[in-house]
C-alpha positions in Angstrom: 82.4 124.1 60.8 79.9 124.6 58.1 79.7 127.4 55.5 77.1 129.4 57.4 79.1 129.6 60.6 82.3 130.7 58.9 80.4 133.4 57.0 78.9 134.8 60.2 82.3 134.8 61.9 83.7 136.8 58.9 80.8 139.2 59.0 81.2 140.2 62.7 82.5 143.7 62.9 85.7 144.6 64.6 85.6 145.6 68.2 87.4 149.0 68.1 87.8 149.0 71.8 90.1 146.0 71.6 92.0 147.6 68.8 92.6 150.8 70.9 93.4 148.6 74.0 95.9 146.6 72.0 97.5 149.8 70.7 97.7 151.2 74.2 99.3 148.1 75.7 101.7 147.8 72.7 102.7 151.4 73.2 103.2 150.8 76.9 105.5 147.8 76.1 107.5 150.0 73.7 107.7 152.8 76.4 109.0 150.4 79.0 111.8 149.3 76.6 112.6 152.9 75.7 112.7 154.1 79.3 115.0 151.2 80.2 117.5 152.2 77.5 120.9 150.5 77.8 120.5 150.0 81.5 118.6 146.8 80.8 121.5 144.9 79.4 124.1 144.5 82.1 125.7 141.3 83.3 126.8 142.2 86.8 124.2 141.7 89.4 124.5 144.2 92.2 123.3 142.8 95.5 121.9 146.1 96.7 120.0 146.7 93.4 116.4 145.8 93.1 116.9 145.0 89.4 114.0 147.3 88.4 115.4 147.5 84.9 115.0 143.8 84.4 111.5 143.9 85.8 110.6 146.5 83.2 112.0 144.1 80.6 109.5 141.5 81.8 106.6 144.1 82.0 107.2 145.2 78.4 107.1 141.7 77.1 103.9 141.1 79.0 102.3 144.2 77.5 103.3 143.1 74.0 101.8 139.6 74.7 98.6 141.2 75.9 98.4 143.5 72.9 98.7 140.4 70.6 95.9 138.7 72.6 93.7 141.8 72.1 94.3 141.7 68.4 93.6 138.0 68.4 90.2 138.5 70.0 89.3 141.5 67.8 86.0 140.1 66.7 84.6 139.5 70.2 81.8 141.8 71.1 82.2 142.1 74.8 83.3 145.5 76.3 87.0 145.6 77.2 87.3 148.9 79.1 86.5 147.9 82.7 88.7 144.8 82.6 91.5 146.4 80.6 91.8 149.4 82.8 91.6 147.8 86.2 91.9 144.0 86.1 94.5 143.2 83.4 97.2 145.7 84.5 97.3 143.9 87.8 97.4 140.5 86.1 100.3 141.6 83.8 102.2 142.9 86.8 101.7 139.6 88.6 102.9 137.6 85.5 105.9 139.8 85.2 106.8 139.5 88.9 106.4 135.8 88.8 108.7 135.3 85.8 111.2 137.8 87.1 111.3 136.1 90.5 111.4 132.6 89.2 114.3 133.4 86.8 116.3 135.1 89.6 116.0 132.1 91.9 118.7 130.2 90.0 122.2 131.4 89.1 122.0 129.9 85.7 119.0 132.0 84.6 119.8 135.2 86.5 122.7 136.1 84.3 122.5 136.9 80.6 120.2 134.0 79.9 117.5 136.0 81.7 117.2 138.2 78.6 116.4 135.2 76.4 114.0 133.5 78.8 112.1 136.4 80.3 110.5 138.0 77.2 109.3 134.7 75.8 107.8 133.5 79.1 106.2 136.8 79.8 104.8 137.1 76.3 103.3 133.6 76.3 101.8 134.0 79.8 100.4 137.4 78.9 98.9 136.0 75.7 97.0 133.6 78.0 96.2 136.3 80.6 92.4 135.8 80.2 92.9 132.3 81.6 95.3 133.2 84.4 93.1 132.4 87.3 92.0 129.1 85.8 95.6 128.1 85.6 96.3 129.1 89.2 93.2 127.2 90.4 94.2 124.1 88.4 97.7 124.3 89.9 96.3 124.5 93.4 94.0 121.6 92.8 96.8 119.4 91.5 99.0 120.4 94.4 96.3 119.5 96.9 95.7 116.1 95.2 99.5 115.4 95.5 99.4 116.3 99.2 96.7 113.7 100.0 
């Protein structure tokens, strides 16, 4: 990268829509943790329970990861509102549900280990939420090549 390119990147103005969106998603993540309270941390899995408290734990980590992504892309000029209002909440819910379900498949990760694995995985996947469908498509293509 030469000097002119780096100076133009530094001169780009901040996209305040992304700042507001990052604040909203960060606030939602904090709200999900606050609403969960102490009910999030329990070791006994009740068979009749849907584990909604643990799903909120995943959803809050996804919101925090997406907020960090928004701050990371603060200098991009594209409008964020249509996607951030309608598309990305769905993607974050899907990411949270996938991590929640995958960790509950195995006894080893459905206990207290869940609280260590789930936030990290949800945060990382949400940080890459803008590439979610590319990852899904690549996974399907690799699977189809293995089936041949």
